[in-house]
N, C-alpha and C positions, 0 to 999 in steps of 0.2 A: 173671318175677315175676307172681304172681297175688294179687288182692285180692277178698275176699268182702264183700258188703253184705247184711245181713239186716234192715234197718230199713224197715218198710213205707212210711212217708211218702217216704223217699228213693227206694225202689224204684218208687213210683208216678210219679216224675219221672226215672227212671234214664236215659232217652234224652237228657236235657238235660246229663248228665255224662259220657256215654260218650267224647266226644271228648278229655276231659282224660286219661283212661287210655290211649286209643289213641295220643295224641301222645307219651306216655312209653314206649310199647311194653309196657304192662302189660295182662295178661289180666284182665278183669272178670267175676266171677261174681255173677249177680243172680237168685237163686232166687225162686220164687213163695212169698211169706210172707204169710199172712193177719194173724196177730198175732205169733206166735213160732214158731221151730223147737223141737223137743224136744231133750233132752239127748243122746239116742242119735243123732238126725240131726246135731246139732252135732259130736259126737265123730267122726262119719264125714267130715264136709265141712271142718271148720275146719283139720285138719292138712294139707290139700292147698293151703293158702294162706299167703302170707307176711304179709298184713295182713288185718285184719277190722274193718269198721265195724259196730258192734253196735247192735241195736234194743233191744227189751224181752226178748230171749231169756234163758234161764237160763244165764248165762255163769258157770258154777260152776268150782270147782277141778278137778273131774273133766274138764270140757271143756278148760280151759287146759292141764292136764297132757297130754291127748291132742294138743292143738295144739303144745305144746313138743316132744313126741316126734316131731312131723312137721316142718312148715316154718314154723309161726307165729313171727313175730319181733316183732310189735307190734299194738296194737289201739286203737281209739277208740270210746268210747261216744257214739253220736249222741244229742244232747239233754242234758237236765238230770239226770233221775233216774238214780241209780246203785245202787238197791236190788237190782237183779238181777245185779249184777256183783261177783265176788269179787276186789276190789283187792288184798287180802292175798295171795291165791294168785299174782297177777301179780308182786307184789313178790318173793315167795319163788322164783318161777320165772324172774325177771329178764326179764319181758315188759313193755316200756314201755306204759303205758296212760294215757289222760286222757279227760275228758268235754268237752262243749261248753256251759258254763254261761251263764246270763243271755241266753238266745236267744229265749225265747217269752213274756216277761212280759206284753207287750201283747196278744198273740194269746190266751193262756189267760185273761187278765183280761176280754177281750171276751166270751168264752163264759160265764165266771162271772157277769158282770153281766147278760148276756142271760138266763141261768137265773133270776137273782133277779127280773127283770122278769116273766118267764114265770110263775113261781110266784105272784107277787103278783097278777097280773091274769088268771091262768088261761087264757092265750091258747092253750095246747095243748089244753085241753078244748073251747074254741070251735072250733078247727080240726078236731078229730075229729068234733064234732057236725055241723058244716056239711057235711063230707064225707059224712056219713050221712044228709043231707037234713033235719037239724034246724036250729033257729034259736034257740039258747040265749043267755041273757044272765046269766052268773054275776057275782056281785058280788065283786069283788076287794078288795084293800087298797091304800091309797096308800103310796108309799115315803117321802115326806117325813117326817122325824122318827122313822122306824123305826130300830131298833138292830140292828147286825150283829156277831156274834161271829166274827171273822176268824182262822182257825187257820192260821198261817204268815204271816210278814211279811218274806219275802225279795223277790226280783225280782217274782214273780207276785203275792204278797200286796200289796206296795206299789202295783203297777199296778192291782190290783183296788180297793184302798182309794181311789185317786184317782178312779176311776169312780163308786164308791159315794158319795163325798163330793159329787161333781158332781150326784148325784141327791138331795142334801140329806138323806142318811142319816147316822146316827151310827155310828162304827166303834170297836169295842174289838178290839185286835190281841193275839194270843197267840203269842209266839215267843221262847224264852229265848236263842236264838243270834243274833237280829237286832240290828243296831247301834241303839242308842238315839238316835243323832243323825239320825234320819230327817227329811227335809224336809217331813214331814206332821204338823205340831204339833197338828192337830185330832184326830188319832187317839190314843185313849187306849190305854195299855199295861197289861196285867194278866197274872198267872200263871194258867195253865189249871187248873181251870175256873171260877175266881172270876168271879162276876157273869154266868155263862152264863144264869141264869134271867131276866135282863133282855132277852135277845136275841129278836128276832122272826125272825131268820135265823141259822143257823150255816153259814158258808161255809169249806170246807176247801181250802187251796191248798198245803199243806206237802208235803215229800217224805216218803218212808217210811224211818224209822230204828227202832232198838230202842225208843226212847223215844216215838215217835209211833204205834207199832203199837196199834191198838184204843183210841186215846186218846178217841175219841168212842164211848162204851160205855153199858152199862146205867145206871151211876151218873149219867152226864151226862144221859141222856134222862129219868131220874127228876127231876133237878134243873131241867131245862129248862122253859120256859113252855109251857103247853098250846097246841097249834096252831103250834108253831115250824115253820119251813120249812128244809129242809136241802139244801145244795149241796155237791158234791164234785168238784173238778177237779184234786185233788192225786194221791193214790194210794189205790186201793181199800181196802186193809187198815187205813188210818187210822181208818175207821169199821167197827165190829163190826156186820156186816149182820144177825145174828140179833136183837139188841135193836132195831135200826132197823126190821126187819120188824114186831116186836111193837108198837113205838111207832106205826107207821103203822096197824096194825090197831086199836089203841085210840083213835087220834085225837090222841095226845100230839104226834106229828109230823103236821102237816096234809098236807104234800106234800114230795116230794124230787126233785131233779134231779141225776143222777149220770152223769158222763162216765167214771168208773173204778169197778172192782169188785174184790172179793176174788179172784174167779176170772174170767178173761177168755179168750174171750168169755163173757158172762153166761150161765150154764146155762139151758137151756130150761125146766127145772122150778123155777127160782127164783120164790119168791112175789112178788118185786118186779115181775116181768113182768105179774102179774095186777092190781096195784093201779092204780086209775084215775087217781090223782093223782101218778104217777111219770112223769118224762120222762128219757130216756136218751141218752147219747152212746156212742161206740165207742172211747173213749180216743183222741180225735181233736181235742182242744181246741187243740193247737198247730199243726194241719195247715192252713196256708195256703201257697199257691204261693210267696209272698214269703219266709216263714219257712223253708220247706223248702230253697229255693235258698240262702239265706243260711247256714243251719246246715250244709248238705251241703258247701258250698265250704270252710267252716272245718274240718269233719271231715276232708275230703280233704287239706287243707293240713297238718293236724296229723299225719296218718298218713304222708304223704310225708316230713315232717320226721323222724319216727322211722325211716323206712326209707332215709333219705338219698337220696331221689329228687329230682333237681335239674331 
């Protein structure tokens, strides 16, 4: 039996998990993956394996059909987001598949909150200047009493809200699918984009779906308060990057902190790279040793269950 892992965070700690496969007599394939493999690469490699632990790869119908024609019997999507995986194709092809939800709420919320603080106090600009031999003192904004439009109120969103409330901020959450029985009564609930003009920060934590694609767009930026600060730790295409760039150029958006992008890695010719008040992640907000270990063990267990590995 052979199992393929293409998830970069798990691959980064793969030596911690090799013994699990070795004990079961399973051959482990752990290719070098920066962010994702291409469809053509996947069509070549996936059929050679009985099981697949998927990262952010384009796990399309075409890939699963190739896998089914080969040895593929089951798959697990490592992590929460499933926008890159064709679950309908798996159902049609009778390939069992599942993800690992509710794994990284705290970890991603930590990054989101760190970004809010960094944008408010411009710590990133100070760091850059000191490295260049300067000694600047930008005047930031206080967080107490500021309002956050929180897009997404699932595990990550609620974990983020707890941290923002602890900073004495006011939170309006937008999520038509979230349970209204949250244990955070201080959080106001609204339909998007009602009252977005009140927000000092727009913080995106939601997954990518047909309804969330480009939901932060030209109309939203027009409606938003001048000088709003934008954070995205959800999925890149939730924000339409072209009007975001325009809003940064005009000053409508004062600054942005982005861990995710419409195209990843962020293209070298992206305007965002040139803007002095943008800070970036590498789609890495969930990546802590603790979270990777926890999630990888769950992914392995789920895949072994599908494959009847005892």
